[in-house]
C-alpha positions in Angstrom: 30.6 -23.6 0.0 29.8 -19.9 0.0 32.5 -17.5 -1.2 33.9 -15.0 1.2 32.0 -11.6 1.4 34.7 -9.8 -0.5 34.0 -12.1 -3.5 30.3 -11.7 -3.4 28.2 -10.8 -6.4 28.7 -7.2 -7.5 31.7 -6.5 -5.3 35.0 -5.0 -6.4 36.9 -8.0 -5.1 35.1 -10.3 -7.6 36.1 -8.0 -10.5 39.7 -8.0 -9.4 39.6 -11.8 -8.9 38.3 -12.2 -12.4 41.0 -9.9 -13.8 43.6 -11.9 -11.9 42.2 -15.2 -13.2 42.2 -13.8 -16.8 45.9 -12.7 -16.4 46.8 -16.1 -15.1 45.1 -17.9 -18.0 46.7 -15.4 -20.5 50.1 -16.0 -19.1 49.7 -19.8 -19.4 48.8 -19.4 -23.1 51.7 -17.0 -23.5 54.0 -19.5 -21.9 52.8 -22.1 -24.3 53.8 -19.9 -27.2 50.3 -19.4 -28.7 51.3 -16.2 -30.4 51.3 -14.8 -32.9 48.1 -16.3 -34.4 47.9 -14.3 -37.6 51.7 -14.1 -38.1 52.2 -11.0 -40.1 55.4 -10.4 -38.3 56.9 -13.8 -37.2 60.0 -12.1 -35.8 58.2 -10.1 -33.2 59.6 -10.8 -29.7 57.0 -12.7 -27.5 57.6 -10.1 -24.7 55.8 -7.5 -26.7 52.5 -9.4 -26.3 52.6 -9.0 -22.6 51.6 -5.2 -22.4 48.4 -5.7 -24.4 47.6 -8.7 -22.2 48.1 -6.7 -19.0 46.0 -3.8 -20.4 43.2 -6.3 -21.3 43.2 -7.7 -17.8 43.1 -4.2 -16.4 40.0 -3.6 -18.6 38.4 -6.6 -17.0 38.9 -5.1 -13.6 37.1 -1.9 -14.7 34.0 -3.7 -16.1 31.6 -2.5 -13.4 33.0 0.9 -12.2 33.8 2.2 -15.7 32.3 0.1 -18.6 33.1 2.7 -21.2 36.7 3.0 -20.1 37.0 -0.8 -19.9 35.8 -1.1 -23.5 38.1 1.6 -24.7 41.2 0.1 -23.0 40.3 -3.4 -24.1 39.7 -2.4 -27.8 43.0 -0.5 -27.9 44.8 -3.5 -26.4 43.3 -6.0 -28.9 44.1 -3.7 -31.8 47.7 -3.5 -30.7 47.8 -7.2 -30.2 46.4 -8.0 -33.6 48.9 -5.5 -35.1 51.7 -7.5 -33.5 50.3 -10.7 -34.9 47.5 -11.6 -32.4 47.7 -13.8 -29.3 45.0 -16.2 -28.3 44.9 -15.2 -24.6 44.4 -11.5 -25.3 41.7 -12.2 -27.9 39.8 -14.5 -25.6 39.9 -12.0 -22.8 38.5 -9.4 -25.1 35.3 -11.4 -25.5 34.8 -11.0 -21.7 35.3 -7.2 -22.1 32.7 -7.1 -24.8 30.3 -9.1 -22.8 30.7 -7.0 -19.7 30.3 -3.7 -21.7 26.9 -5.0 -22.8 25.8 -6.2 -19.4 27.0 -3.2 -17.2 27.2 -0.4 -19.7 24.4 2.1 -20.6 21.8 1.0 -23.2 23.4 3.2 -25.9 26.7 1.3 -25.5 25.3 -2.2 -26.2 23.2 -0.9 -29.1 26.3 0.7 -30.6 28.3 -2.5 -30.1 25.6 -4.6 -31.8 25.7 -2.5 -34.9 29.5 -2.4 -35.0 29.9 -6.1 -34.5 27.3 -7.0 -37.2 29.0 -4.6 -39.6 32.5 -6.0 -38.8 31.3 -9.5 -39.3 29.8 -8.7 -42.7 32.9 -6.7 -43.7 35.2 -9.5 -42.6 33.3 -12.1 -44.7 33.4 -9.8 -47.8 37.1 -8.9 -47.3 38.0 -12.6 -46.8 36.3 -13.6 -50.0 37.9 -10.8 -52.0 41.4 -11.5 -50.7 41.3 -15.2 -51.1 39.2 -15.3 -54.3 37.4 -18.3 -52.7 34.3 -18.7 -50.7 36.4 -20.2 -47.9 37.4 -16.6 -47.2 34.0 -16.3 -45.4 35.9 -17.9 -42.4 37.3 -14.5 -41.6 33.7 -13.3 -41.0 33.0 -16.4 -38.9 36.0 -15.5 -36.7 34.7 -12.0 -36.2 31.3 -13.4 -35.3 32.8 -15.7 -32.7 35.1 -13.1 -31.2 32.9 -10.0 -31.5 29.2 -10.7 -32.3 28.6 -13.7 -30.2 29.8 -12.1 -26.9 27.7 -9.1 -27.7 24.6 -11.1 -28.3 25.2 -13.1 -25.1 25.7 -9.9 -23.1 22.5 -8.3 -24.5 20.5 -11.4 -23.6 21.8 -11.4 -20.0 21.2 -7.6 -19.8 17.6 -7.9 -20.9 17.0 -10.8 -18.5 18.4 -8.7 -15.6 16.4 -5.6 -16.6 13.2 -7.7 -16.8 14.0 -9.2 -13.4 14.6 -5.7 -11.9 11.3 -4.5 -13.4 9.5 -7.5 -11.9 11.1 -6.8 -8.5 10.1 -3.2 -8.7 6.6 -4.2 -9.7 6.4 -6.7 -6.8 7.7 -4.0 -4.3 5.1 -1.5 -5.7 2.4 -4.2 -5.3 3.5 -4.8 -1.7 3.4 -1.1 -0.9 -0.1 -0.9 -2.4 -1.2 -3.9 -0.4 0.2 -2.3 2.8 -1.5 1.0 2.0 -4.8 -0.8 1.4 -4.3 -2.6 4.7 -3.6 0.6 6.6 -6.6 2.3 5.0 -8.8 -0.7 5.9 -7.5 -0.5 9.5 -8.2 3.3 9.6 -11.7 2.8 8.3 -12.4 0.0 10.8 -11.0 2.2 13.6 -13.3 5.0 12.5 -16.3 2.6 12.3 -15.5 1.3 15.8 -15.1 4.8 17.1 -18.6 5.7 15.8 -20.1 2.7 17.3 -18.4 3.2 20.7 -19.5 6.8 20.7 -23.1 6.0 19.9 -23.2 3.1 22.4 -21.5 4.8 25.3 -21.9 8.5 25.0 -25.6 8.6 24.5 -26.4 6.5 27.6 -23.8 8.2 29.7 -25.2 11.6 28.7 -28.6 10.6 30.2 -26.8 9.3 33.3 -24.8 12.5 33.7 -27.9 14.8 33.2 -29.9 13.0 35.9 -27.0 12.7 38.3 -26.3 16.4 37.9 -30.0 17.1 38.6 -30.0 15.0 41.8 -26.9 16.7 43.0 -27.7 20.3 42.1 -31.5 20.6 42.8 -32.1 20.9 46.6 -35.2 19.6 48.3 -36.0 16.6 46.1 -38.4 14.1 47.7 -37.7 10.4 47.6 -40.0 9.8 44.7 -38.1 12.3 42.5 -34.7 10.8 43.6 -35.9 7.3 42.8 -37.2 8.4 39.4 -33.8 9.9 38.5 -32.0 6.8 39.8 -34.3 4.6 37.8 -33.4 6.5 34.6 -29.7 6.3 35.5 -30.0 2.5 36.1 -31.9 1.9 32.9 -29.5 4.0 30.8 -26.5 2.2 32.4 -28.0 -1.3 31.9 -28.9 -0.5 28.3 -25.4 0.9 27.6 -23.7 -2.1 29.1 -25.9 -4.4 27.1 -25.1 -2.7 23.8 -21.4 -2.5 24.7 -21.3 -6.2 25.5 -23.1 -7.1 22.3 -20.7 -5.1 20.2 -17.7 -6.7 21.9 -19.1 -10.2 21.3 -19.4 -9.3 17.6 -15.8 -8.1 17.5 -14.4 -11.2 19.2 -13.2 -14.2 17.3 -15.5 -17.3 17.6 -14.7 -19.3 20.7 -12.5 -16.5 22.2 -14.2 -16.7 25.6 -17.2 -14.5 24.7 -20.8 -15.7 25.1 -23.9 -14.3 26.5 -24.0 -12.5 29.8 -24.9 -14.8 32.7 -27.0 -14.0 35.7 -23.9 -13.7 37.7 -22.8 -10.7 35.7 -25.7 -8.7 36.9 -28.8 -10.5 35.8 -30.5 -7.4 34.4 -28.8 -7.2 31.0 -31.2 -8.0 28.2 -30.3 -11.0 26.1 -30.2 -9.1 22.8 -30.2 -5.4 21.9 -31.7 -4.3 18.6 -30.5 -1.2 16.9 -32.9 -0.5 14.0 -35.3 2.2 13.1 -38.3 0.1 14.0 -37.1 0.4 17.6 -37.2 4.2 17.6 -40.3 4.2 19.8 -38.4 2.5 22.6 -35.6 4.9 22.1 -38.0 7.8 22.3 -39.5 6.4 25.5 -36.0 6.3 27.2 -35.3 9.8 26.0 -38.6 11.1 27.4 -37.8 9.3 30.7 -34.5 11.2 30.7 -36.4 14.5 30.6 -36.8 15.5 26.9 -40.3 16.0 25.6 -40.2 14.4 22.1 -43.0 14.7 19.5 -42.8 12.0 16.8 -44.3 12.3 13.4 -44.2 9.6 10.7 -44.8 10.3 7.0 -45.4 7.5 4.5 -45.6 3.8 5.1 -42.8 2.1 7.0 -41.2 -0.8 5.2 -38.2 -3.0 5.5 -34.9 -1.2 5.2 -31.4 -2.5 4.3 -29.4 -3.6 7.3 -26.8 -0.8 7.0 -29.5 1.9 6.5 -31.6 0.5 9.4 -28.6 0.7 11.8 -27.5 4.1 10.5 -31.0 5.6 10.8 -31.3 4.4 14.4 -27.9 5.7 15.4 -28.6 9.1 13.8 -31.9 9.4 15.6 -30.3 8.3 18.8 -27.4 10.8 18.5 -29.7 13.7 17.5 -32.1 13.2 20.4 -29.2 12.9 22.8 -27.8 16.2 21.6 -31.2 17.8 22.0 -31.3 16.4 25.6 -27.8 17.7 26.3 -27.9 21.1 24.6 -31.6 21.8 23.9 -34.3 23.6 25.8 -36.2 20.4 26.9 -38.2 19.5 23.8 -37.6 18.1 20.3 -39.5 17.0 17.3 -38.7 13.9 15.3 -40.0 13.3 11.8 -39.4 10.0 10.0 -40.4 10.3 6.3 -40.5 7.0 4.3 -40.1 7.8 0.6 -39.9 5.5 -2.4 -36.1 5.6 -2.7 -35.0 7.0 0.7 -35.8 7.5 4.3 -35.5 11.1 5.6 -34.9 11.7 9.3 -35.4 15.2 10.8 -34.8 16.3 14.4 -35.5 19.9 15.5 -35.2 21.4 18.9 -35.0 24.9 20.3 -31.5 26.1 21.2 -30.7 26.8 24.8 -30.1 30.5 25.2 -28.0 30.5 28.4 -25.3 28.2 26.9 -25.5 25.7 29.7 -25.5 22.0 29.2 -23.1 19.1 29.0 -19.9 19.8 27.1 -19.4 18.1 23.7 -16.5 17.5 21.4 -18.5 17.4 18.1 -17.8 13.7 17.6 -21.5 13.0 17.3 -22.0 15.3 14.3 -18.9 13.8 12.7 -20.2 10.3 13.2 -23.6 11.1 11.8 -22.2 12.7 8.8 -19.8 9.7 8.2 -22.7 7.3 8.5 -24.7 9.2 5.9 -21.7 9.6 3.5 -20.9 5.9 3.7 -24.4 5.1 2.5 -24.2 7.7 -0.3 -26.8 9.8 1.5 -27.2 13.4 2.5 -26.7 15.1 5.9 -27.0 18.6 7.2 -27.0 20.0 10.7 -27.1 23.6 12.0 -29.2 26.4 13.4 -32.3 27.4 11.5 -34.9 30.0 12.7 -33.7 29.9 16.3 -33.8 26.1 16.3 -31.2 23.4 15.8 -32.1 21.2 12.9 -30.5 17.8 11.9 -31.6 16.1 8.7 -30.3 12.9 7.1 -31.6 11.3 3.9 -30.5 7.7 3.5 -31.1 5.8 0.2 -33.1 2.6 0.7 -32.4 1.0 -2.7 -29.6 0.8 -5.2 -30.0 2.4 -8.6 -29.8 0.1 -11.6 
């Protein structure tokens, strides 16, 4: 059976209940006439032993709220009781007061009690031997050990155990907070990565769609061939964007979550796989040229296999740079891919449009490119230079050491 809430651990009701139980036990021993124990004054009325007993029980009730006061009241009560002759009930309850002072009091209090109890035990043994002129006088020190030192040692042991348990709980809570912080950081990093991929997959293709749709709507007098050419670019960009979007969604889904390849019923024109690596830059340049940007490509060095992360990042940086040149440039751009022993350097330059026209942008593309280069411990720079906009990214292709 569980105790009622007012008797729960650490409650004031439990302290008062313990004080009441101590008083009841002390009264039983007082009724049995177990006083005085030392008998220096055998003619002392038994009623005089009740005030120290009541004071000692009051000290038990103060054990948590005021441990110093509890110890002071209890020590005063036991001194008066021993002076009257000593009663068993009051002395036994005093052991509880000493124990509680060590458990609930400040650290300085139990250290002080330990030194005093050890000193009194030694002094009691020496005084007992000197007064009795026999080694049996050591029994006085043994009594002091049982009444004073043993409760203090027990209280210290319990105190240290509780302090250790509290430290372990605090360490566990701190570990849980660190785990939660790591989880949130991982979620934030994953959200940022997904945002980069979504921007690169969707925004680049939609930019080409928007540019050609704007041209069709704003330029009067287009013949059917020109309209069909613009619509063909719009369709190819839309299909490619949908294919890359579907591929990314399939990678994010759990296995067996209802994904799978696109069927013919879904449109029939989606390619089965979409590769995003630097070796596919030629196909990317062809689509950008079809969208209306004159791109000159120059390759320095010998192309070689790249790490998967570098390959994807390089492709996305080229894709975003050329898309920005299409949106904000003057209709031409130059792409340079330099393969070096320890890195691949990508450079895209295009003249800046003077009239300020072009599709609006939020700057997410530059942020995404910079993040991709930073995650790979590479270098990235973007800005105007000699009347042209220049984007350069250097991505390491091997790990040092």
